[in-house]
N, CA, C and O atoms as a GROMACS GRO file, in nm:
protein
  412
    1UNK      N    1   0.829   8.254   1.350
    1UNK     CA    2   0.756   8.113   1.383
    1UNK      C    3   0.773   8.114   1.520
    1UNK      O    4   0.866   8.167   1.581
    2UNK      N    5   0.628   8.019   1.592
    2UNK     CA    6   0.618   8.017   1.693
    2UNK      C    7   0.586   7.913   1.702
    2UNK      O    8   0.513   7.850   1.625
    3UNK      N    9   0.678   7.851   1.877
    3UNK     CA   10   0.718   7.718   1.893
    3UNK      C   11   0.578   7.691   2.029
    3UNK      O   12   0.527   7.762   2.115
    4UNK      N   13   0.568   7.593   1.996
    4UNK     CA   14   0.463   7.550   2.109
    4UNK      C   15   0.558   7.436   2.158
    4UNK      O   16   0.625   7.360   2.087
    5UNK      N   17   0.544   7.441   2.342
    5UNK     CA   18   0.541   7.380   2.422
    5UNK      C   19   0.447   7.260   2.518
    5UNK      O   20   0.361   7.266   2.606
    6UNK      N   21   0.515   7.162   2.451
    6UNK     CA   22   0.355   7.114   2.534
    6UNK      C   23   0.419   7.018   2.664
    6UNK      O   24   0.524   6.954   2.665
    7UNK      N   25   0.310   7.033   2.779
    7UNK     CA   26   0.298   7.007   2.896
    7UNK      C   27   0.259   6.856   2.931
    7UNK      O   28   0.154   6.837   2.993
    8UNK      N   29   0.328   6.765   2.899
    8UNK     CA   30   0.290   6.591   2.942
    8UNK      C   31   0.305   6.527   3.076
    8UNK      O   32   0.274   6.415   3.116
    9UNK      N   33   0.353   6.613   3.124
    9UNK     CA   34   0.334   6.572   3.267
    9UNK      C   35   0.430   6.493   3.318
    9UNK      O   36   0.552   6.505   3.308
   10UNK      N   37   0.341   6.377   3.397
   10UNK     CA   38   0.455   6.237   3.422
   10UNK      C   39   0.421   6.166   3.295
   10UNK      O   40   0.512   6.108   3.235
   11UNK      N   41   0.294   6.164   3.246
   11UNK     CA   42   0.246   6.098   3.109
   11UNK      C   43   0.396   5.981   3.035
   11UNK      O   44   0.392   5.858   3.031
   12UNK      N   45   0.483   6.049   2.998
   12UNK     CA   46   0.566   5.995   2.912
   12UNK      C   47   0.665   5.899   3.012
   12UNK      O   48   0.714   5.788   2.988
   13UNK      N   49   0.672   5.959   3.098
   13UNK     CA   50   0.773   5.850   3.233
   13UNK      C   51   0.680   5.727   3.249
   13UNK      O   52   0.719   5.611   3.242
   14UNK      N   53   0.536   5.771   3.273
   14UNK     CA   54   0.472   5.628   3.274
   14UNK      C   55   0.453   5.515   3.170
   14UNK      O   56   0.429   5.397   3.194
   15UNK      N   57   0.469   5.578   3.039
   15UNK     CA   58   0.460   5.523   2.942
   15UNK      C   59   0.600   5.424   2.883
   15UNK      O   60   0.602   5.321   2.816
   16UNK      N   61   0.724   5.517   2.950
   16UNK     CA   62   0.857   5.469   2.927
   16UNK      C   63   0.871   5.318   3.067
   16UNK      O   64   0.936   5.219   3.033
   17UNK      N   65   0.821   5.319   3.175
   17UNK     CA   66   0.806   5.273   3.268
   17UNK      C   67   0.723   5.140   3.184
   17UNK      O   68   0.781   5.033   3.164
   18UNK      N   69   0.617   5.159   3.150
   18UNK     CA   70   0.543   5.055   3.089
   18UNK      C   71   0.596   4.962   3.011
   18UNK      O   72   0.566   4.844   3.031
   19UNK      N   73   0.680   4.997   2.912
   19UNK     CA   74   0.778   5.004   2.788
   19UNK      C   75   0.912   4.874   2.843
   19UNK      O   76   0.960   4.764   2.817
   20UNK      N   77   0.916   4.995   2.939
   20UNK     CA   78   1.059   4.902   3.060
   20UNK      C   79   0.979   4.780   3.072
   20UNK      O   80   1.000   4.693   2.987
   21UNK      N   81   0.911   4.763   3.141
   21UNK     CA   82   0.829   4.631   3.223
   21UNK      C   83   0.749   4.537   3.133
   21UNK      O   84   0.682   4.444   3.178
   22UNK      N   85   0.760   4.564   3.011
   22UNK     CA   86   0.696   4.503   2.915
   22UNK      C   87   0.773   4.364   2.869
   22UNK      O   88   0.894   4.382   2.863
   23UNK      N   89   0.734   4.236   2.836
   23UNK     CA   90   0.753   4.111   2.818
   23UNK      C   91   0.862   4.143   2.735
   23UNK      O   92   0.974   4.095   2.748
   24UNK      N   93   0.826   4.227   2.645
   24UNK     CA   94   0.885   4.188   2.443
   24UNK      C   95   1.044   4.270   2.449
   24UNK      O   96   1.153   4.244   2.398
   25UNK      N   97   0.994   4.377   2.540
   25UNK     CA   98   1.152   4.426   2.588
   25UNK      C   99   1.209   4.363   2.597
   25UNK      O  100   1.275   4.325   2.501
   26UNK      N  101   1.222   4.300   2.739
   26UNK     CA  102   1.280   4.217   2.823
   26UNK      C  103   1.318   4.074   2.752
   26UNK      O  104   1.405   3.997   2.792
   27UNK      N  105   1.245   4.059   2.653
   27UNK     CA  106   1.275   3.943   2.569
   27UNK      C  107   1.378   3.958   2.509
   27UNK      O  108   1.478   3.889   2.530
   28UNK      N  109   1.368   4.086   2.394
   28UNK     CA  110   1.475   4.154   2.279
   28UNK      C  111   1.582   4.204   2.402
   28UNK      O  112   1.674   4.226   2.323
   29UNK      N  113   1.625   4.228   2.497
   29UNK     CA  114   1.743   4.279   2.576
   29UNK      C  115   1.802   4.151   2.619
   29UNK      O  116   1.922   4.141   2.595
   30UNK      N  117   1.744   4.048   2.679
   30UNK     CA  118   1.809   3.858   2.673
   30UNK      C  119   1.877   3.839   2.562
   30UNK      O  120   1.989   3.787   2.564
   31UNK      N  121   1.809   3.883   2.440
   31UNK     CA  122   1.831   3.852   2.348
   31UNK      C  123   1.998   3.859   2.307
   31UNK      O  124   2.085   3.773   2.293
   32UNK      N  125   1.995   3.985   2.297
   32UNK     CA  126   2.109   4.048   2.295
   32UNK      C  127   2.248   4.068   2.384
   32UNK      O  128   2.359   4.109   2.348
   33UNK      N  129   2.205   4.029   2.502
   33UNK     CA  130   2.267   3.997   2.622
   33UNK      C  131   2.333   3.827   2.593
   33UNK      O  132   2.454   3.821   2.614
   34UNK      N  133   2.290   3.739   2.563
   34UNK     CA  134   2.318   3.611   2.506
   34UNK      C  135   2.451   3.543   2.483
   34UNK      O  136   2.427   3.486   2.376
   35UNK      N  137   2.581   3.510   2.515
   35UNK     CA  138   2.674   3.480   2.472
   35UNK      C  139   2.660   3.376   2.329
   35UNK      O  140   2.588   3.283   2.292
   36UNK      N  141   2.778   3.456   2.276
   36UNK     CA  142   2.821   3.384   2.149
   36UNK      C  143   2.851   3.215   2.184
   36UNK      O  144   2.927   3.219   2.280
   37UNK      N  145   2.836   3.125   2.163
   37UNK     CA  146   2.912   3.014   2.157
   37UNK      C  147   2.992   2.975   2.060
   37UNK      O  148   2.926   2.908   1.981
   38UNK      N  149   3.129   2.986   2.019
   38UNK     CA  150   3.189   2.981   1.960
   38UNK      C  151   3.260   2.840   1.938
   38UNK      O  152   3.379   2.865   1.956
   39UNK      N  153   3.248   2.704   1.909
   39UNK     CA  154   3.318   2.595   1.936
   39UNK      C  155   3.433   2.545   1.879
   39UNK      O  156   3.432   2.499   1.765
   40UNK      N  157   3.540   2.548   1.952
   40UNK     CA  158   3.689   2.506   1.934
   40UNK      C  159   3.699   2.379   1.845
   40UNK      O  160   3.672   2.275   1.906
   41UNK      N  161   3.730   2.366   1.725
   41UNK     CA  162   3.758   2.248   1.707
   41UNK      C  163   3.896   2.183   1.755
   41UNK      O  164   3.986   2.247   1.807
   42UNK      N  165   3.897   2.101   1.739
   42UNK     CA  166   3.969   2.011   1.842
   42UNK      C  167   4.059   1.922   1.764
   42UNK      O  168   3.987   1.865   1.681
   43UNK      N  169   4.178   1.884   1.753
   43UNK     CA  170   4.216   1.824   1.673
   43UNK      C  171   4.281   1.676   1.716
   43UNK      O  172   4.349   1.656   1.817
   44UNK      N  173   4.250   1.596   1.635
   44UNK     CA  174   4.224   1.444   1.727
   44UNK      C  175   4.398   1.429   1.781
   44UNK      O  176   4.494   1.494   1.740
   45UNK      N  177   4.392   1.312   1.892
   45UNK     CA  178   4.505   1.313   1.903
   45UNK      C  179   4.593   1.234   1.815
   45UNK      O  180   4.715   1.236   1.835
   46UNK      N  181   4.531   1.149   1.698
   46UNK     CA  182   4.639   1.098   1.610
   46UNK      C  183   4.719   1.208   1.515
   46UNK      O  184   4.838   1.198   1.486
   47UNK      N  185   4.657   1.284   1.486
   47UNK     CA  186   4.765   1.399   1.400
   47UNK      C  187   4.787   1.437   1.481
   47UNK      O  188   4.901   1.405   1.448
   48UNK      N  189   4.803   1.501   1.614
   48UNK     CA  190   4.880   1.588   1.650
   48UNK      C  191   5.005   1.578   1.673
   48UNK      O  192   5.013   1.479   1.747
   49UNK      N  193   5.138   1.632   1.650
   49UNK     CA  194   5.258   1.656   1.649
   49UNK      C  195   5.324   1.608   1.795
   49UNK      O  196   5.398   1.511   1.808
   50UNK      N  197   5.279   1.698   1.903
   50UNK     CA  198   5.318   1.714   2.038
   50UNK      C  199   5.211   1.642   2.132
   50UNK      O  200   5.120   1.592   2.065
   51UNK      N  201   5.203   1.630   2.213
   51UNK     CA  202   5.088   1.484   2.339
   51UNK      C  203   5.143   1.582   2.462
   51UNK      O  204   5.256   1.632   2.469
   52UNK      N  205   5.059   1.594   2.536
   52UNK     CA  206   5.058   1.594   2.666
   52UNK      C  207   5.103   1.484   2.743
   52UNK      O  208   5.077   1.379   2.684
   53UNK      N  209   5.169   1.461   2.867
   53UNK     CA  210   5.086   1.353   2.904
   53UNK      C  211   4.972   1.249   2.930
   53UNK      O  212   4.976   1.126   2.927
   54UNK      N  213   4.868   1.338   2.957
   54UNK     CA  214   4.743   1.313   2.994
   54UNK      C  215   4.698   1.273   2.805
   54UNK      O  216   4.614   1.184   2.791
   55UNK      N  217   4.740   1.321   2.710
   55UNK     CA  218   4.706   1.284   2.609
   55UNK      C  219   4.792   1.180   2.555
   55UNK      O  220   4.744   1.125   2.456
   56UNK      N  221   4.903   1.139   2.592
   56UNK     CA  222   4.986   1.034   2.597
   56UNK      C  223   4.900   0.904   2.640
   56UNK      O  224   4.868   0.802   2.578
   57UNK      N  225   4.872   0.951   2.781
   57UNK     CA  226   4.795   0.826   2.831
   57UNK      C  227   4.700   0.771   2.762
   57UNK      O  228   4.692   0.648   2.766
   58UNK      N  229   4.604   0.847   2.679
   58UNK     CA  230   4.492   0.833   2.617
   58UNK      C  231   4.510   0.752   2.494
   58UNK      O  232   4.431   0.663   2.463
   59UNK      N  233   4.642   0.794   2.408
   59UNK     CA  234   4.678   0.714   2.303
   59UNK      C  235   4.718   0.632   2.304
   59UNK      O  236   4.692   0.544   2.222
   60UNK      N  237   4.813   0.619   2.411
   60UNK     CA  238   4.879   0.455   2.410
   60UNK      C  239   4.828   0.384   2.521
   60UNK      O  240   4.861   0.266   2.531
   61UNK      N  241   4.725   0.453   2.638
   61UNK     CA  242   4.674   0.332   2.695
   61UNK      C  243   4.787   0.269   2.829
   61UNK      O  244   4.800   0.161   2.887
   62UNK      N  245   4.856   0.406   2.834
   62UNK     CA  246   5.003   0.349   2.939
   62UNK      C  247   4.956   0.452   3.057
   62UNK      O  248   4.933   0.567   3.021
   63UNK      N  249   4.944   0.428   3.157
   63UNK     CA  250   4.947   0.496   3.334
   63UNK      C  251   5.027   0.561   3.294
   63UNK      O  252   5.111   0.529   3.209
   64UNK      N  253   5.011   0.703   3.369
   64UNK     CA  254   5.100   0.835   3.422
   64UNK      C  255   5.189   0.829   3.455
   64UNK      O  256   5.284   0.901   3.423
   65UNK      N  257   5.185   0.676   3.586
   65UNK     CA  258   5.355   0.649   3.578
   65UNK      C  259   5.443   0.610   3.524
   65UNK      O  260   5.559   0.649   3.538
   66UNK      N  261   5.396   0.506   3.439
   66UNK     CA  262   5.472   0.458   3.326
   66UNK      C  263   5.523   0.559   3.283
   66UNK      O  264   5.642   0.581   3.302
   67UNK      N  265   5.432   0.655   3.204
   67UNK     CA  266   5.471   0.731   3.131
   67UNK      C  267   5.597   0.836   3.196
   67UNK      O  268   5.703   0.834   3.134
   68UNK      N  269   5.590   0.892   3.273
   68UNK     CA  270   5.675   0.956   3.347
   68UNK      C  271   5.773   0.894   3.394
   68UNK      O  272   5.846   0.959   3.470
   69UNK      N  273   5.803   0.770   3.369
   69UNK     CA  274   5.869   0.688   3.396
   69UNK      C  275   5.988   0.664   3.308
   69UNK      O  276   6.108   0.657   3.337
   70UNK      N  277   5.905   0.649   3.156
   70UNK     CA  278   6.014   0.668   3.064
   70UNK      C  279   6.036   0.800   3.035
   70UNK      O  280   6.157   0.786   3.017
   71UNK      N  281   6.021   0.894   3.020
   71UNK     CA  282   6.044   1.034   3.006
   71UNK      C  283   6.151   1.078   3.102
   71UNK      O  284   6.218   1.180   3.086
   72UNK      N  285   6.163   0.994   3.207
   72UNK     CA  286   6.244   1.044   3.305
   72UNK      C  287   6.400   0.948   3.256
   72UNK      O  288   6.505   0.962   3.319
   73UNK      N  289   6.388   0.873   3.160
   73UNK     CA  290   6.493   0.780   3.118
   73UNK      C  291   6.564   0.831   3.073
   73UNK      O  292   6.514   0.926   3.012
   74UNK      N  293   6.725   0.825   3.058
   74UNK     CA  294   6.817   0.903   3.009
   74UNK      C  295   6.850   0.857   2.851
   74UNK      O  296   6.924   0.914   2.771
   75UNK      N  297   6.765   0.728   2.830
   75UNK     CA  298   6.761   0.736   2.649
   75UNK      C  299   6.620   0.793   2.632
   75UNK      O  300   6.539   0.726   2.568
   76UNK      N  301   6.590   0.891   2.676
   76UNK     CA  302   6.475   0.907   2.656
   76UNK      C  303   6.482   1.023   2.518
   76UNK      O  304   6.525   1.130   2.562
   77UNK      N  305   6.453   1.033   2.373
   77UNK     CA  306   6.486   1.102   2.290
   77UNK      C  307   6.333   1.191   2.227
   77UNK      O  308   6.347   1.273   2.136
   78UNK      N  309   6.252   1.175   2.262
   78UNK     CA  310   6.100   1.230   2.283
   78UNK      C  311   6.038   1.322   2.343
   78UNK      O  312   5.928   1.364   2.307
   79UNK      N  313   6.102   1.361   2.439
   79UNK     CA  314   6.027   1.444   2.522
   79UNK      C  315   6.054   1.625   2.514
   79UNK      O  316   6.175   1.648   2.517
   80UNK      N  317   6.014   1.685   2.509
   80UNK     CA  318   6.060   1.836   2.486
   80UNK      C  319   6.022   1.896   2.585
   80UNK      O  320   5.927   1.844   2.643
   81UNK      N  321   6.070   2.010   2.637
   81UNK     CA  322   6.052   2.130   2.780
   81UNK      C  323   5.991   2.247   2.724
   81UNK      O  324   6.052   2.336   2.665
   82UNK      N  325   5.846   2.242   2.747
   82UNK     CA  326   5.824   2.347   2.670
   82UNK      C  327   5.806   2.456   2.866
   82UNK      O  328   5.707   2.419   2.928
   83UNK      N  329   5.872   2.542   2.921
   83UNK     CA  330   5.894   2.574   3.021
   83UNK      C  331   5.858   2.490   3.126
   83UNK      O  332   5.946   2.405   3.110
   84UNK      N  333   5.788   2.448   3.230
   84UNK     CA  334   5.806   2.330   3.318
   84UNK      C  335   5.697   2.232   3.253
   84UNK      O  336   5.629   2.158   3.323
   85UNK      N  337   5.682   2.240   3.077
   85UNK     CA  338   5.590   2.124   3.086
   85UNK      C  339   5.619   2.065   3.034
   85UNK      O  340   5.706   2.109   2.959
   86UNK      N  341   5.588   1.925   3.016
   86UNK     CA  342   5.640   1.797   2.931
   86UNK      C  343   5.592   1.762   2.808
   86UNK      O  344   5.485   1.703   2.824
   87UNK      N  345   5.634   1.774   2.648
   87UNK     CA  346   5.555   1.737   2.530
   87UNK      C  347   5.622   1.614   2.531
   87UNK      O  348   5.703   1.569   2.612
   88UNK      N  349   5.578   1.570   2.434
   88UNK     CA  350   5.630   1.411   2.362
   88UNK      C  351   5.575   1.411   2.254
   88UNK      O  352   5.455   1.432   2.240
   89UNK      N  353   5.650   1.389   2.166
   89UNK     CA  354   5.693   1.403   2.042
   89UNK      C  355   5.596   1.282   1.976
   89UNK      O  356   5.648   1.171   1.983
   90UNK      N  357   5.465   1.285   1.915
   90UNK     CA  358   5.421   1.123   1.887
   90UNK      C  359   5.477   1.011   1.827
   90UNK      O  360   5.476   0.894   1.867
   91UNK      N  361   5.541   1.071   1.701
   91UNK     CA  362   5.562   0.997   1.602
   91UNK      C  363   5.666   0.881   1.697
   91UNK      O  364   5.656   0.759   1.709
   92UNK      N  365   5.752   0.966   1.747
   92UNK     CA  366   5.941   0.902   1.794
   92UNK      C  367   5.852   0.844   1.908
   92UNK      O  368   5.907   0.743   1.951
   93UNK      N  369   5.742   0.868   1.969
   93UNK     CA  370   5.727   0.731   2.075
   93UNK      C  371   5.671   0.627   2.063
   93UNK      O  372   5.674   0.530   2.139
   94UNK      N  373   5.581   0.650   1.908
   94UNK     CA  374   5.537   0.549   1.876
   94UNK      C  375   5.610   0.451   1.827
   94UNK      O  376   5.571   0.335   1.814
   95UNK      N  377   5.732   0.500   1.795
   95UNK     CA  378   5.857   0.436   1.724
   95UNK      C  379   5.893   0.341   1.831
   95UNK      O  380   5.894   0.218   1.820
   96UNK      N  381   5.931   0.432   1.971
   96UNK     CA  382   5.993   0.404   2.101
   96UNK      C  383   5.896   0.278   2.132
   96UNK      O  384   5.954   0.174   2.165
   97UNK      N  385   5.770   0.276   2.127
   97UNK     CA  386   5.716   0.188   2.154
   97UNK      C  387   5.694   0.080   2.111
   97UNK      O  388   5.638   0.000   2.186
   98UNK      N  389   5.727   0.042   1.982
   98UNK     CA  390   5.731  -0.034   1.853
   98UNK      C  391   5.849  -0.129   1.870
   98UNK      O  392   5.834  -0.246   1.835
   99UNK      N  393   5.988  -0.077   1.931
   99UNK     CA  394   6.076  -0.144   1.954
   99UNK      C  395   6.063  -0.202   2.111
   99UNK      O  396   6.127  -0.304   2.132
  100UNK      N  397   5.996  -0.153   2.208
  100UNK     CA  398   5.997  -0.210   2.354
  100UNK      C  399   5.912  -0.361   2.334
  100UNK      O  400   5.822  -0.385   2.253
  101UNK      N  401   5.977  -0.460   2.446
  101UNK     CA  402   5.919  -0.566   2.441
  101UNK      C  403   5.838  -0.563   2.577
  101UNK      O  404   5.781  -0.671   2.590
  102UNK      N  405   5.816  -0.488   2.670
  102UNK     CA  406   5.753  -0.476   2.781
  102UNK      C  407   5.805  -0.360   2.837
  102UNK      O  408   5.912  -0.310   2.802
  103UNK      N  409   5.715  -0.306   2.943
  103UNK     CA  410   5.734  -0.198   2.982
  103UNK      C  411   5.777  -0.174   3.182
  103UNK      O  412   5.798  -0.061   3.228
   0.00000   0.00000   0.00000
């Protein structure tokens, strides 16, 4: 059986360059490179068990200085230390604020 050797010269290289420069090829490559946007479902603040200080500020409409002052008080039983972060037990905070007459 005889094999035929074809001499294409530079023609295949030129075709390949034209293909790579074509807008259709570039569009298909950009579509492959698009990042996938996965939206993280966030839990509403009123459904969370523990709140950060900034979440507690939004939830109670109390400033950060007052919240920090309450958390540093010796009778505060609703703060949890997670490493160097303070987390606030939401339900106990609500009970504490219900019993308060002034801050």
